[in-house]
N, C-alpha and C positions, 0 to 999 in steps of 0.2 A: 616571505620570511617565515622561518620556523621558530616557534617559541616553546618553552617548557610549560607543561601543563601542571598547575597546582591549584586545585579548587578547595574552597572551604565551604562546601554546601552543607547546610544544616542537616544533621541526622535526626531521624525519628526512631524512637525505641519504645520498648515495652518490657515489662518484667518477666522473669522466668515463671512466676505464678500465673500471669496472664496467659503465657504460652501453654502451660500445663492444663489450663482450663480448656484450651482449644483442643489439645491432643487427648485429653482425658487421661493423661499420665500413662499412655500406652507404651508398649515396648519399642515403638519406633522413635523414641525420644532423641537418640543421638543423631540419626539422619534428619529428623525434623529440625533440630537445633541448627544443623548445617544449613537447612533451607531458610531458616530465619535470617541467618547471616547473609545468605544469598540475596534475599529480598530487601534487607535493610541497607545493603550497600548500594548507594545511589550512583548515577553517572558522574564521572569526573573524579575517580579515586585512584587512578593509576599514575602516581607521581613519577616524574622522570621520563615519561614517554614524550615523544615528539609528534606534532601534527601540524598540518598546514594552517596558516593564520586565518583562512576562511573558516569562520566559526560555525560548523554544522554539526559534526559529531566529535566532541572534545574528549573522547576516551578511546583508548586502544587496549587490547588488540581488536581488530575488526573481525568480521564474521568469517568462519572457516570455509574453505573451499569444499571440504567433504563433510557430510553429515555425521554427527556423533552416533554412537551405537543405539541410543534410545529412539532415534528417528527411523522408523521401519519403512522399507520400500514395499509396495503392494504390486503383485503381478498384474500386468495389463495384457491380456491375451485377446485372441480374436473373438472369444465368447464372453469376455467380461472387461470391465473397467474397474480397476481396484479389486477388492475381494468379493464384490457382488456379481453374481452371474447374471448375464442378460437373459431376462425372461420375456415372454410376450408383453409388449408395451412398456417394458422397463429396462433401464440400464443404470449404471452408476458412473459417476465422475469422481475418481479418487474415493474418498469416504462419503461423498455426497450422492444420494440416490436421486435419479432423475427419471420421471415418468415419460413414457413414449408420447404423451400428449403435450409435451413441453411447448410453450408458445414462444418462439424465437423473437428476440428483439431485433427487428428487421431493418430499422432505419436509424442510422447514426445521427441524423439531424435531430432526433428526438431524445438524445442524451440530455440530461438535466442542464448542464452548463450551456450546451449549444442552444437548447430551446429557450432558456431564460435570457441568454445573451441576445439572441435574435429578437425576442419580444421587447426587451428593454431598449435596444437600439432603435427600433421602430415605434416604441411606445404603443405597441399593439397588445392590449390587455385582454384580448379575446381568448377563449379556450382555457383549458385547465392550466397550462403552463403560463399563459398570459396573466391569469389571476395571481399565480404564485409570484411572478416577476413583479407585478404591481405592489403586492403586499411587502415583498422584500425591499423594493426601492423606497417605499414609504417608511418602513421600519428603520432602514439605514439612514435616511435623511433626518428622522427624529433623533436618532442616536447622535449623529454629527452635530445637530443643533444644540445639544446639551453638553457637548464636550468642553473641558477646560482648554486653555491655550496649549498646555503641555500634551494633553490627550489628542488634540487636533494635530499637533506636530507628529506624534507617533503614528496617527492614522495616515497622514500624508506620506510619511516615509514608507510605511508598510505598503500602502497602495501603490506607490511609485515602484517599489521592488516587484510587486505582483505584476504590474503592467510591463515592466522591463523583462521579467521572466516569461510572461505570456507572449511577448513579441517573438521569442524563439519559435513558437508554434507557427506564427505567421510566415516566417522566413524558411522554415523547414517543411511547410505544407507541400503536398505532392504537386500542386500547380505551380509552385515557386522554386522548388528544390531542383538544382541542376545535378543530375545523377552522374556518377563516375561511369564511363563506358566499361562494359564487361571486357576484361582482358581476353584476347583471342587465344593466348597460351595458358591452358588450364594447369594448375598445380594438381597433379593426379596422385593422390594418396588414398589409403583405405578410409572407409567411413569412420572406423574407430580412431584412427590417427587424426583425421580432420576434426572430429568432435573434441578430442583432448586438446588439440592446438588452439582451436577457436575459444574454448573455455579459458585457456590460459591467457589468450589475448584480451578477452573480456575483463578478466580480473585485473590485468595490467592497466587497462583503460580506467579502472576504478569501480567496476560493477561489483556489488556484494555477492550476488548469487546468480548462477546461470544453469539452465537445464534445457532439455530438448523434448518436443513431442511431435508426433506425426499430425499432419493435417489431412484427415480422412473423413469418411462419412460420419463418424461419431462427432466430429467437430463442426459439421455443417450447420446445426442449429445456432451456433454461437458466432457465425460470420454474418455480418449485415448483408442485406440485398442492395442497400443504398448507403454509401458512406457520406459523411459530411465533407465539405470543402472549404469551410470558413478559415481554417488554419488558426483558430483561436478558441480558447475556452472563456476567458474573462476579459479579453482585450478589445481593441478597437475594431468595430465594423462600420462601414459607411452607412449613413442613414438610407433607408430604402433597400438595404441588403436582403435578398431572398436567396437562400442557399439552393442552387440547382441540383445538388447531390451528384454522386459519382457511383455508377453501377459497379457492384462487386460480382465478378463472374463465378459461376459454379458449373463444372468442376473448377476448383481453385487452381490457379497456375503454379502454385508452389507446393512442395511435398512436406516440408518440415517447418516448424516454428521454433526458433531459438527464443526462449523466454528468459529474460534477464530481470533481476530485481535489485533495487537500491532502497535503502531505508531512510526515512525522514529523521531529522535530528531529534533525539530523545529530549534534551533540555528545552528545545523550542516548542515542540508539540505539547509539552506539559503545561504550556501557557493556557491551553484549552481553547479559548476564543480570543479574537482580537487581531490587531495588525501583525504581530509577530507570528502567531499560528498560521495566519493566511499567507504571509511571506515565506514561511518555512515550507509549506506545501507547494507553493507556486515555484520556488526555486528548484525543488526536487523534481517537479513536473518538467521544467525546462531541461534539467540534467538528463531526464529520460530521452528527450529528443536528441541530445548530443550523442549519448551512447548508442542510440538506435542508428543514427547516421554514420557513426564510426564503424559499427559492425557491418552495415549495409555496404559501405564503400570498401571495406577490407575484403569482404567476400567477393565483390565484383572485381576487385583487383587480383584476386586469385583465379578468376576465370569462370565464376558461377553467378547466375542471376540471384539477386536478393533485393528485398524491399523492406526497409526499416520503417515501421509504422511510428508516427508521432502521436502524441496523446490526444490531439484535437481531431485528427482526421483518419483514425485507424480503421481497418477493415473489419475488426472483430470486437466482441466484448472480451476483454483480456483475462478476466478472472478465471473462467473455465480453462483457458490455456495454461495459466499458472498452476492450477490444481492438477491438470493431467500431466504436466511436465514434472510435477513433484516439487514445486517451489513452496507450496502452501496447502492448507485445507480451508474450506469455507467455514467461517465462524458465524456466531449468532448475529453479529452486526451486518452480515452480508459481505464483509471484506474478506479478501484473501489474506489469511493470517499464517505467517511463517513461524518456525520454531523460535525465532527471535522477535516476534511481535507483529502487531497490526499495522505498523508504519511502513509496510512493504509497498513500494511502487513498482509496477510491472511494465516491462518493455517487450514488444514482440517484433522479431525480425523474421520474415518469411523468406525461405530460400530453397533452391534446388541443389545446393551443395550436398555431397554425400555425408550423412550424419547417422548416428545411432540414438534413437529415442531413449529417454530415461523413463523411470517408473514413477507413478504417483507415490505419495508418502502418507503415513499415518503416525502422528506423534501424540495421539490421544486428545486432540483438540475437540473433536465432536462431543465426546463424553464430558470433557471439562466444561464446555459451553452450556451443557444441560444443567449443571449445578452452579454455574458462576453468575451470569447476568449482570456483571458490573457495568457493561456498556449500556444495557437497557436501563438500569437504575440511574445512571448518570447522564443519559441523553437529555440535552437541554429541551429538545422538542418532543421527547417521549414518543419516538417513532419506531423503536425497536421492540419486537415482541418479547413478552415476559414468560410465556409458557415454557415449562421445562423441556418438552419434546418439540421437535420441528414438525410442521404440518405440510400436507400436500398443497402447494400454492402455485398456481400457474404451471402445473406439471412437474414441479421440482419439490423435493422435501427440504424445507428451510423454515426459518423463523419469519414472522410477520415483519414487514418493514415498509414505512411510508416514505417513498422517495421524494414526493412532492414537498412535504413539510421539512424534510431534511435539507432539500435544496434551498428552500426559503431561508432557513437558518444560516446555511453556508454562504448564500449570496449576500445576506444583510450584514452578517457579523464575522463570518469565517468560523469554523468549528473543527476541533479535532478531539473532542472528549472521548469518543468511542475508541480512538487510537491510543490516547494517553492512559486511560484507566485500565486497559487490557493487561492482566497480570503477565502475559507473555512479552509485553513491550518493556524490556529491560536490557541492560548491556550484556555483551557476550563476554562473560568472565567465568572462571571456574566455579566460583561460589554461586553465581546466578544459575549456572547449569545444574547444580544440585537441586535447586528449586524447580527447575524445568523437568528434571527426571521424576521428581516426586509428583509434580502436577500431571505428568503423562500417565500415571497409574490411576485408573478410575476410582479405586477405593480410597485413595488419598486426596483426590481432587477437592472434596468439600473442605477438608482441613486447610488446603493451600489457599482456597478462596478466603477463608477466615483470616489467615495470616496476611494476605494482601489487604484485606479490609482494615486490620489493625495497624499495619505498617504504613500504608499510604493514606488511610482514611477511607471510610465506606463511601462517602460522597465528597471527594475532593473537588474544589471549585476552581482549579487552575492555580499554578504557582506564580509568585511575583516574577515577572519576566524581564524587569528592567535591565538586569545585568547581562541578559542575552541579546538585547536589541542592538544590532551593529551600528545603528545611527547615533547611539549615545556615545559619550566620551569614554576613552579607555578606562578611566577610573570607575565608571559606572558598570561597564560590561565585561571587563577583563580583570577579575579579582586577583589573578596570579601576578599581575603587573604592579600591584600596590605594595 
């Protein structure tokens, strides 16, 4: 069913005097006032638009297929990645500098969700991940014990949606998925034409963004040596389960990575923590599997080998692929942040179909993150580094990040604060794009951070999410129907 969208979301405002205090009354006032309007406009203001009744992103238009002018492509040649030339022991990935001593993440079974899930299933509290799992389970049980009946019902519905979403991972896992045979009759067209057509197909499926990168020696550190095989992140594992792992060959048998991106729902991830934030993330993760297998099967039907990775059992760490393909830059939080925000979920389909790689992008995020720090200031577990400049950590130039404590918070309560408070996480509208343009200019970035602090609050603690919870009655969660 399609319904008209009419939201009455409360606006937050501030006076012209407040804004002039921020800008110092400078000559950029007109453009800056436009930016205020951009950030002030919240999701759900495009009246008269239509959208599917599945309440995930209740605003239109969606994200453009081509980047606007202020998103710059960076040359990726044999001697460089991005604008940084490869020097002895150094290279760059997009705008992220990587040292030649980079320590690859070699075992997919040690992904946080995998490790915590395995430990909790077997009640094995040994080792670093076992300790984190035990602390998370204890915190969650204490939280549940103090819930009101209404809160407990919300928790049960949210958890059921998470489990239902996660079961897609189980059924699309490599060991369970029945692949479509490769068609013996190839569709033989140029790499340029194949790239354009597959991008069109992906957008038609419902993917927000799609780009391509080569799988070459530069990407070797970001491919696991052993992949996980559980087929689940948060879901059911039989007691006693020990993941045997799956070897990932090198040289890798595929030449290209099709990297697709979908965005989590803005209204739901602004809940911050709790059942709705968790369910929103989980459903987007299961959508990733669907799009991955759509694309895999389509390419195989065209006569070329393809492997659509699912989020639980992938062959690689996806973020570097998203950066090299030009979907995103690496932000302070460690997330792949796109021009439209930190809610980007990435999908990798490896293939030997003829394709043309895209270039990495630079939209000013790196410089913006140096002066922003909203994700760090609002992190519930305080695990994101606060230093202005990134440091050389594990062979890569990035900000400090404690993945263990982050995983404990996410396992116990669910959390999306670093996604929701990022100033780039806002709808794709012309007015918001004015704000993005100004934020991409380094000298204006500090001003735009202050605008975000005043508009949304410097320390937002999550919005009242009742009206967005789909298990509530229509009067509760669909205000346009009242």
